[in-house]
C-alpha positions as CSV (number, residue, x, y, z in Angstrom):
1,M,26.6,-0.3,-5.7
2,R,24.6,-3.5,-5.3
3,R,20.9,-3.4,-6.1
4,R,18.1,-5.7,-5.3
5,R,14.7,-6.4,-6.7
6,V,12.2,-5.9,-4.0
7,L,11.1,-9.5,-4.1
8,S,12.6,-13.0,-4.7
9,F,13.4,-15.6,-7.3
10,I,15.4,-13.7,-10.0
11,S,19.0,-12.5,-10.3
12,A,20.1,-10.1,-13.0
13,A,22.7,-7.6,-13.9
14,L,22.1,-4.0,-14.8
15,I,24.3,-0.9,-15.5
16,C,22.4,2.3,-14.6
17,A,23.6,5.5,-16.2
18,G,24.7,7.9,-13.5
19,L,25.1,5.1,-11.0
20,A,27.8,2.5,-10.7
21,A,27.5,-0.9,-12.5
22,S,25.9,-3.3,-10.2
23,S,24.5,-6.8,-9.9
24,L,20.8,-7.0,-9.1
25,T,20.2,-9.5,-6.3
26,V,16.9,-10.7,-5.1
27,A,15.5,-10.3,-1.7
28,A,13.2,-12.7,0.1
29,A,9.6,-12.0,0.7
30,G,9.0,-9.2,3.1
31,E,8.4,-9.3,6.8
32,E,5.2,-7.9,8.3
33,P,5.3,-4.1,8.1
34,A,7.5,-2.8,11.0
35,G,6.1,-0.1,13.3
36,Q,2.5,-0.6,12.3
37,A,-0.3,-3.1,12.5
38,A,-1.5,-3.9,9.0
39,A,-5.3,-3.4,8.9
40,A,-7.2,-6.5,8.0
41,S,-8.9,-4.7,5.1
42,R,-5.5,-3.7,3.7
43,R,-4.0,-7.2,3.9
44,T,-7.0,-8.8,2.1
45,A,-7.9,-8.3,-1.6
46,G,-11.1,-6.5,-1.1
47,N,-13.8,-5.9,-3.7
48,P,-13.1,-3.7,-5.5
49,L,-9.4,-4.2,-5.5
50,L,-7.1,-1.3,-4.4
51,S,-3.5,-0.6,-5.0
52,G,-1.1,-1.2,-2.1
53,V,-2.5,-4.6,-1.2
54,P,0.0,-7.5,-0.6
55,L,0.1,-10.2,-3.3
56,S,1.3,-13.8,-3.2
57,R,2.2,-16.4,-5.8
58,P,1.2,-20.1,-6.0
59,G,4.4,-21.1,-4.1
60,T,4.3,-18.4,-1.4
61,E,4.5,-20.0,2.0
62,R,2.2,-19.1,4.9
63,G,3.6,-17.6,8.1
64,M,5.1,-14.5,9.5
65,G,8.6,-13.2,9.9
66,K,10.6,-13.4,6.7
67,T,7.9,-15.4,5.0
68,A,5.0,-13.2,5.8
69,G,2.6,-14.8,3.3
70,Y,3.2,-12.3,0.6
71,E,5.8,-11.3,-2.0
72,C,4.6,-8.2,-3.8
73,T,2.3,-5.2,-3.8
74,S,-0.7,-4.6,-6.1
75,G,0.1,-1.8,-8.6
76,L,-1.4,0.2,-11.4
77,P,-5.2,-0.2,-12.0
78,A,-6.0,-0.5,-15.7
79,T,-8.7,-1.6,-18.1
80,K,-9.1,-2.8,-21.7
81,D,-12.3,-3.9,-23.5
82,G,-14.3,-3.9,-20.3
83,Q,-11.8,-6.2,-18.4
84,D,-9.9,-4.8,-15.4
85,Y,-6.2,-5.4,-14.9
86,L,-3.4,-4.6,-12.4
87,V,0.1,-3.9,-13.8
88,V,2.7,-5.1,-11.3
89,A,6.5,-5.8,-11.4
90,G,7.4,-8.5,-13.9
91,H,9.1,-10.7,-11.2
92,C,5.8,-10.8,-9.2
93,G,4.4,-13.5,-11.4
94,Q,5.1,-15.6,-14.5
95,L,2.9,-15.7,-17.6
96,G,-0.2,-17.9,-16.9
97,E,0.4,-17.9,-13.2
98,T,-2.4,-17.2,-10.7
99,V,-1.9,-14.3,-8.3
100,F,-3.4,-14.3,-4.9
101,S,-3.8,-11.9,-1.9
102,A,-1.5,-12.5,1.1
103,W,-2.1,-15.5,3.3
104,T,-4.2,-14.6,6.3
105,G,-4.2,-17.6,8.6
106,Q,-4.9,-20.6,6.5
107,S,-6.6,-18.8,3.6
108,R,-6.0,-16.3,0.8
109,E,-8.1,-15.0,-2.1
110,R,-7.6,-15.3,-5.9
111,V,-6.8,-11.9,-7.4
112,G,-6.3,-12.8,-11.0
113,K,-4.1,-14.4,-13.7
114,V,-0.9,-13.1,-15.3
115,T,-1.9,-12.6,-19.0
116,G,1.0,-10.3,-20.0
117,A,4.7,-10.6,-19.3
118,S,7.1,-8.2,-20.9
119,A,10.3,-9.6,-22.3
120,K,11.9,-6.2,-22.2
121,Y,10.7,-4.4,-19.1
122,D,10.1,-5.7,-15.5
123,I,6.3,-5.5,-15.7
124,A,3.4,-7.9,-15.9
125,A,-0.3,-7.5,-16.5
126,V,-2.7,-9.4,-14.2
127,R,-6.2,-9.8,-15.5
128,T,-8.2,-9.5,-12.3
129,S,-11.1,-11.6,-11.1
130,R,-12.7,-8.6,-9.5
131,P,-13.0,-4.9,-10.4
132,V,-10.1,-2.6,-9.6
133,V,-10.4,1.0,-8.4
134,S,-8.1,4.0,-8.7
135,R,-7.3,4.3,-5.0
136,V,-4.2,3.3,-3.1
137,W,-3.5,2.6,0.5
138,A,-1.5,5.4,2.2
139,V,0.1,4.3,5.4
140,R,2.5,6.6,7.3
141,T,4.1,5.7,10.6
142,G,2.0,6.9,13.5
143,E,-1.1,7.4,11.4
144,L,-4.1,5.1,10.8
145,P,-4.1,3.5,7.3
146,K,-6.3,5.4,4.8
147,T,-6.8,5.3,1.0
148,I,-6.2,8.2,-1.4
149,R,-7.4,8.6,-5.0
150,I,-5.0,8.1,-7.9
151,T,-5.7,11.1,-10.1
152,G,-4.2,9.8,-13.4
153,V,-0.9,8.8,-15.0
154,A,2.1,11.0,-15.7
155,D,5.9,11.0,-16.4
156,A,8.2,11.6,-13.5
157,E,10.0,14.9,-13.6
158,P,13.7,15.0,-12.6
159,G,14.3,17.1,-9.5
160,T,10.7,16.6,-8.1
161,T,9.8,14.3,-5.2
162,V,7.5,11.3,-5.3
163,C,6.1,8.8,-2.8
164,Q,6.2,5.0,-3.1
165,H,3.3,2.9,-1.7
166,G,4.6,-0.6,-1.1
167,Y,2.9,-2.9,1.3
168,R,5.8,-3.6,3.6
169,S,7.2,0.0,3.8
170,G,3.9,1.8,3.7
171,T,4.0,5.3,2.2
172,V,7.6,6.6,1.7
173,C,7.7,10.2,0.5
174,G,10.5,12.6,-0.3
175,I,12.1,10.4,-3.0
176,T,13.9,12.7,-5.4
177,V,13.6,11.8,-9.1
178,Q,17.1,11.6,-10.7
179,P,18.1,12.8,-14.2
180,I,16.7,10.4,-16.9
181,T,19.2,9.3,-19.5
182,E,18.6,7.8,-22.9
183,K,20.0,4.5,-21.6
184,Q,17.4,4.5,-18.8
185,V,14.6,5.3,-21.2
186,A,15.6,2.4,-23.4
187,A,15.7,0.1,-20.4
188,G,12.3,1.3,-19.1
189,R,13.7,2.5,-15.8
190,V,13.6,5.7,-13.8
191,Y,15.6,6.1,-10.5
192,G,15.0,8.0,-7.3
193,K,17.0,8.8,-4.2
194,A,15.3,8.4,-0.8
195,P,15.7,10.8,2.1
196,S,18.7,10.0,4.3
197,D,16.5,9.0,7.2
198,Q,14.3,6.5,5.3
199,D,14.6,3.4,3.3
200,G,13.1,4.1,-0.1
201,A,11.8,0.5,-0.5
202,R,12.2,-2.9,1.0
203,P,11.5,-6.6,0.0
204,G,7.8,-7.0,-0.5
205,D,7.2,-3.5,-2.0
206,S,7.7,-4.6,-5.6
207,G,4.9,-3.8,-7.9
208,G,3.6,-0.9,-5.7
209,L,2.9,2.5,-7.2
210,V,5.2,5.5,-7.3
211,I,3.0,8.6,-7.1
212,D,3.8,12.3,-7.6
213,K,2.5,15.3,-5.6
214,Q,-0.5,15.7,-7.8
215,G,-1.6,12.1,-7.0
216,R,-0.6,10.8,-10.4
217,A,1.0,7.3,-10.9
218,V,4.4,7.8,-12.4
219,G,5.8,4.3,-12.0
220,I,5.7,0.7,-10.8
221,L,8.3,-0.2,-8.2
222,A,10.8,-2.7,-9.5
223,E,14.1,-2.5,-7.5
224,S,16.1,-0.9,-4.8
225,T,19.6,-0.9,-3.3
226,P,20.2,-3.1,-0.2
227,D,20.4,0.0,2.0
228,G,17.2,1.4,0.5
229,E,18.9,4.6,-0.6
230,W,18.1,4.2,-4.3
231,V,14.9,2.9,-5.9
232,G,14.0,2.1,-9.5
233,W,10.6,1.9,-11.2
234,V,9.1,1.3,-14.7
235,P,7.3,4.3,-16.0
236,A,3.5,4.0,-15.7
237,R,2.8,5.3,-19.2
238,L,5.2,2.7,-20.6
239,A,3.5,0.0,-18.7
240,L,0.1,0.8,-20.0
241,E,1.3,1.3,-23.6
242,T,3.0,-2.2,-23.5
243,W,-0.4,-3.9,-23.7
244,G,-2.6,-1.1,-25.0
245,L,-4.2,-0.7,-21.6
246,E,-5.9,2.4,-20.2
247,F,-5.7,3.8,-16.7
248,K,-8.8,2.8,-14.7
249,Q,-10.4,6.0,-13.6
């Protein structure tokens, strides 16, 4: 089964216990969300900064279509020593790189700088230039965009269902958490299977939050299969522990 990171730039190989060995291919930056008009307040960074906002890198091109001016989604709000952070997928920015909001016309806003990049897990810490808040955009087809509170951080429980909040896909619920093996724990990865009538994630969703029914962040989206049936995320607790961060209440 072929997998993709839900962004661009990187190719890798991974063997997932319980799933077939596969090569991880990278997908290009996402198109503008289908079936919905992205609210201007959702596309821009905002102050304070919410989860579920589209992010871009220094080389991200302007435009719509397959280069929609963004490449990732803002993830887990965190703090340390009075400084706020966002933890995103590692392939959303290199160490020392500036991270921006999506292009809107001819402009975009500075979000922060990548100050932590894990050599082991697909996560990065962005020290933000504005405060972050524990709310995430929830966008369902046919509904107006709204924000919901992130109530804390927890571990995903196999057999339960979760939602992912990527910018391109919006809110996708009904993703069933799969059994977690020792190999997956060591690799810092948990997997979920999407409902048969939905894509679990698409290019541009990387870095977005995976949230359980109690509103707790359980992971940071990192990959999916090309058909969107399977998604993978880095556990939220692990992401915080990597840099000694605390969840931003």
